[in-house]
N, C-alpha and C positions, 0 to 999 in steps of 0.2 A: 665404804673404801675414803679415807681422809686424805683431802685434797689436798696438795701439794703447795707449799709456801711457796709465795711471788717473790723475786728479786728482781728489780729495774736497775739494769746497767746503765749509765748514760757514758757513752764512747765507746767505739769499735778500735782504739789503737791496742796497742801491744797490752796495755795493764787491763783494757777493758774486754780483750778476747780472754786472757790469761783468767782472768776473775769468772768471766759467763763459763768457761769449760769446765772450771774447778768447781764451780755450783752446782752446774747441772748433770755432772757427774755422781753428786752426791744426794740426788733429791729433790733439788730444787727448782722449781719452774721459774724461766728466765726470761726478761723481755729487754733483748740488747737493744739501746736505742741509739741512734747516729744521724749526724747533721751528712754524712755521705752517702753515694747511691751504693756503695761497697765497703764491707769491712777491711781492717788496715791501717786506719789512720794516715797522718804523713808519713811515718816511717815505712809503712807497707804499701804507700799511693801505688796505685796499679795503671796501666793506660788504660783506656775503653778498647773494649774487644774489637769495636769497629776500626781502630787504627791498624791493627794485624802486626802487632809488634812480634816478631821471632823471638827474641830472647829477653824477654823482659825482665829475668833474673839478673841481665849486665849491669840493670841500676842499681842493682840492691846485692847487698851483704847480709847474712842471715836467713836466705832465701828458703833452708830446708825446714826452718823455725817457723817461717811464716808457711809453709804447704803445709806441717802439722798443724797451725792453727786454723787455717781454711779448710782442710780438710775434718777438723773435729767438730769446727762450726757446723759445715754441712751437715754432719752425719747428728747432731743435733737438732740442727730444724728440721732434718726428715724424719727423726724418732719425735719431735712434737715435745721435747723436752726446753727447746728455745725457739723465742718467736723472733725474728730478725726484722727490726722496724726501722728502715732505712728515710733518707732525706726528710728526718723529723730535726728540727733545730728547737731545742726545749730552751725555754724562756723563764720557766720558774717550776719549782718543786716545792710542792705544798704540803704541810703537814695536816693531819688530822687525826682523829681520836683514834683511827684505828687503820695507821698505816701512812702512806703517802698519796700525791695523785702528779702525775709529770705531765707537764702542760707545754705543747710543742707545737710548733707551727709547719704546715706539710707543705713538701715539694721546694723547687727553685724559686719560685714565685713567694713563699712565707705568709701565705693568707690564709689558709684553711688549716683551723683548730685539730688539733690530735691530743689526746690523753690517754694516759697507762697509769691504773692503779695500781700499787705492789704493797708486799709488808715492809719491804724494807729497801733501801735505795745503797746504790755503789756509785759513786762519783770517779769515772777515769776520763775527766776532761780535757788532758793533755797540758800542754803549753803553748805560746806564742812569742813570737819575736821581739825584742826590744829595740825599739828604733829611736836614735838621736838624731835630731835636724843637724844640718851646716849649711852653708849658701849654695844653692843648687840642688838640694836633694828632690825639690818638687819636680823638677825635670823631667821628660817623659825617655825612657830608658834606664832610669835609676828606679830598681826593685830591690827587695828585701833578698837576701841569702836564699831563706826558706822559699820564697817565690819563685826565685829562680829555677831551684830544684824541683818545685811542684811542676811547673811547666815542662820541665823535661822527664820526669817521672809520669806525669800524668797523662801530658799531652803529645809527649815525644818532640816538643816545640823547643826551639833555641830562642832566647831572650836577643840574642845578637850574633853578629859576628865577631867582634873582638871585646873581650871583657876583662875588667877588673874585678876581683872579689876581694872586699876590705870591711874592716871592722875588728870584731875580737870574737875567739868562741873557737870550739871543737867543730863546730858547723862549716866551717870556712872552709876546711880541708876537704870532707867530699863534695861540697859545692864546687870545687875548683876544680877537683879531678874529674867530677862528672861532666863538666861543660869541656875541659879539655879533651877528654876521651869522644865526646859527641862530636870532636868537631870545631869548636868555639874556640880561636886564639885568647889564650889567657893571659893578659899582657904584663901582669903582676898579681900577687897575692899580698896584701899589704894586712900586715896584723899589728896591733898597737901593744902587744904584750910584750914583755922582756922575756927574753928565753931566761935569763938568770933567776927568775923566779920561781922557775918549775925545778932548777937545779937544787934551790934550797929547800925544796919538799919531796925530795928524789924518794927519800924513806917512805912516804905515805904512797906515793906514785907507783913505786917498784912493787908493793903489794898486789899489784893487777898487772902483772907480765902482759895478758893477752890484750889489755889496751896498748899498751905501751908498742906492740908488735903492729897492731891495727894501725897507729899513728906513724907506724915507721914504714908500712905499708905504701901508706897516703904519700908520705915524702917523695921514696922513690917514684911513685909514678908521675909527681910535679916534675921533680927533675928527668923524667923520660919524656913527657912533654915539653919541657925548657920552658917549665913557668918561673919566672923570675919572683923569689919570696922576699920581703921586706919586712921586717920585724921591727919592733919598736917605732912603729911609722903609723900616720894616720891620713885619712884622706881629709884636704883642706877646703876644697871647694869643686864643686864640680860645673863645668863650664859648657854653653851652648845656647842655640835658640830653639827650633824646634823639638830639638831632642839632645842629650847628653852629647859631647862630641871630645872631650875630653875631662881627667880631673887633675886637680894638684896635690900631689901628698908633700909629706914632709916627715923628719925625722921628729922623735920625741927624746925630750931628756930625762934625765931619772925622775924628776918631779911630774912627768907626766904634761911639759910642755912644749911647744912647738919650738924647735931649735931656729933662729933665725937663720936664713943663709942655705937652708936644706931644701928648701921646695923645688919639687919636679914636676913638670907637665906630662901625661901619660897619655896619648890618646886612645881613645874607645868609643863604642856606641853601646856600650852595657856598662850598669855600675849595680852590683849584686852587694848590697852593705848590710852587714847585721852585727848587733852586739850583746849576742847571747840570748837566752831564753827567761821567759817568765813564767811560772804556774798560772793557769785558767782556774781561778777562784771563784767566777759569778757565780754558781750555782749555791756554791759552798757558803757564800758570804749573806745569799738569800736566806738560806736555812737557819741561819744565825750560828754556823761552825765556827769555831777558835781559827785564826789565823795569826800563823807565826812570820814576822817579818813578810814575807810575801809568799807563803804557801800555806796550804792546808795542813792543821795540827792534828796527826795522828798516833795512836798508840800503839803496842808491839803486835797488835793484829788489825793494824790498819783503820781501826774505829777512829771517828770522830769524836768529838764530845757531845756531839746529838745524838741521843740512841735511835737505833736503826737506819743509822746514815754511816758507811764507810768511805773510804776515797785511796786511790791508788794511781801510781804510776807520777807523770810530770806535776799534777797538782799539788801534789805533796812536796814537792822537792825536783829540780830538774837533775836527771841523772842518767839518761838513754835508756835504749828500749829495754837492754839486759835488766837494770834494777826494775825497772817497770813491769816487766812478765814475774820478776820474782814478787812485786809487790801486790798484784794483782793476784798471782796465785795464792798468797797469804790471805787476801781480805775476800776472795772467794769462799775458800774453806772454812775460815772463821764464820763467815755470813749464812753459811749452809749449815754449820753445828749450831748456830744460837737461832737461827730459823726453825731448827727442828726442837727446840728447847733444851739443846746437850751444851754443857761446856766445852769450849775446843780443848784439844791437847797439842800445843805448841810443839810437841815432837813431831807431828804428822807434818809440820812444815819446816823442820829443820833445814835442812838443806839450802832452801829458800831463805830461811833467816838469814844464815850464814853469807848467803850470796848479797843480799841487801845490806847488812852491816858491814861488808867490804867494799861495795860499789858506794856507799854513802860516804865512808870516808875517803875514798880516793876521789870522788866528784867536789867534795868540799875543798880539798887540797888543790883541785884543778880550778874551782871557781876563784881561790884566791890570786891565781894568777893570770887568769882572763878576766880583766876588768877593762873598762872602758879609761880613758886615758882621764887623770883625775882632773884636770882642767878642760874638759871638752867644751865646758861653757864659753870660754875665751874665745872660739872659733864661730859659736852664732852672733853675726849679726845683728842689731836692731830691726832691719827690714828682712832678715829670715824668716818664712812663715814657719812657724813651731806648731800649731793647732791647723791642720789640712782643712778638714770641716767646717770650719768657723773663719778661717783666715787670720788667724791672731800672730800677729809678729812676736818676737822674741824681744823687740823694744816695749812692746805694751806689756806683756808679763813683768819686764822689770819695773816700767813706770808704776805696776800696779803695787809691787812691793814697796821701790825706794821714794815713790810719790802720795802714793795713796794709802800706804802703811799695813797692807795687807800681810799677814803672819801666818797664813795656814792656806791648804789646796785648795780649799771649799772658796775661802774669801776671793784668792785669787781666780778661781772658775766663775763667780758671781760678778766680778769687775772686767772681766777681759772677754766672756764667753768661752774660753778654751776649754773643751772638754763637753761640752754641751750638744756638740754636732752626731752624727751618725754613731761614730764608732762608741761614744760616749766616755772618751779619755782612754782607750786603750791604748791607741798609737800614741797620742802624745802626751798621757800621764807622766810616764818616767823624765822625760826632757821639760816639762811644766813643772817639775818636783826641782829637777836639777837647778834652773836657771831663778826661781823661786827661793831654792835654799829650804824649803821644807820636806820634812822628813815624810815617808809613804806612809798611806792609811789605807784601811780596809774602806771600800767605797758603801756608800747607803744606798745604791740602787736598789729598788725594790723588785727589778726584774733585769734577767741576766743579759735582755736583746731588745730592741726594740719592736713592741708589739703593737697592730693598728688597733684602733679605737673600739672597732666593730668586732673585733676576737674578743676584746676585754668585756664587750657590752654582752656579747652573746655566750660567755663563760659560765656555764651552770655547774654548780658543784655537786650536783645529782646527775649528770649526764648518764641516760641509759647505753647510750652509743660510746661508752669509753673503749679505748684497747684494751683488752686485758692480756 
């Protein structure tokens, strides 16, 4: 009997789950590798069973889709066609003569090595929040919008009693409504986008009426909870000593500059702020995959330009769970066919492809409206910390450019140490780029996350104990 081909899927969010089920149903042995203890990713994040949540579905929409994915995964795990490897933090995918080796660190402490060998790899690594600095953003009580949502979904915990939700992007709506429904007084939803920008793209947006209805539902819930919405506004500064006590918000003019005299102070003990999402491309970059702007480049089958590597979901462009599901399904079916030595038939995933086309167009139109204020860097004072890991200020970054002649991000990094800390520039990268006036560039990191030297020293390419 011929052994089933082996596919390693990295990431157990919507894209990874859809890809796993599609490939496993078509005769492929799948190792689903994820950093979390449970499947679902950020979108389907679940509270721990020990918390005894009576209605975990109340924190989610598309709950039936999650149940279908969860039950399908359980069935394949029970049948032995899928191995679900949890708490594996992947730091490198290594190309070899006959396939790939996935290197990970096991458990919360991320010190014990774990490896998986496979014939092909599917990257479903998701996205992360874009964070832009402003005076006071390092105060306790200032969290990312996604961080506030994760606390609520995963731990049934509230970040505070009175919150301001601010920044830009569609994530702010579910965060504000979720916090309000959980009992937090949301003092204001501060959105920097101009509503007129969406009216100018009404034709593209109207092609997805379901998304518009979803947005209207969030707006209705905000009204029901008495949440004040301030559009074309931004946070100028967070105030406090031991933690945030208030924020100053101000209106923006058409050019994206703060309008003098419009500042107002809003008392709060929590600021949940976010400026959109960015694709996680670290593993794709270490493999040598082509990166277009900030996303992994894929073809109509979700294949990257590296043979044997597929990518799906937010890593290929931010577009939400439904788009991720469609891309994951296509990638899983394509990988299954090619691992069996067959040419895929695109007609087999035609409905998913149509969904992908529509949603990519929808989110492309949405992205042009949801953008940080054009002149956000003017709010970053010289003593504002930009890189938290290395405590590099805005003034240090500006001096590197204006006084020391830095012309690219790498030189700024060498001169200031911005991006040399634990996060390796994942948090501060966009801010440093903006302040320095540098174009985004793919990273040159050899590994996707920090790795203990002991693990590197003990890594054996012929390890017979690798997880298969």
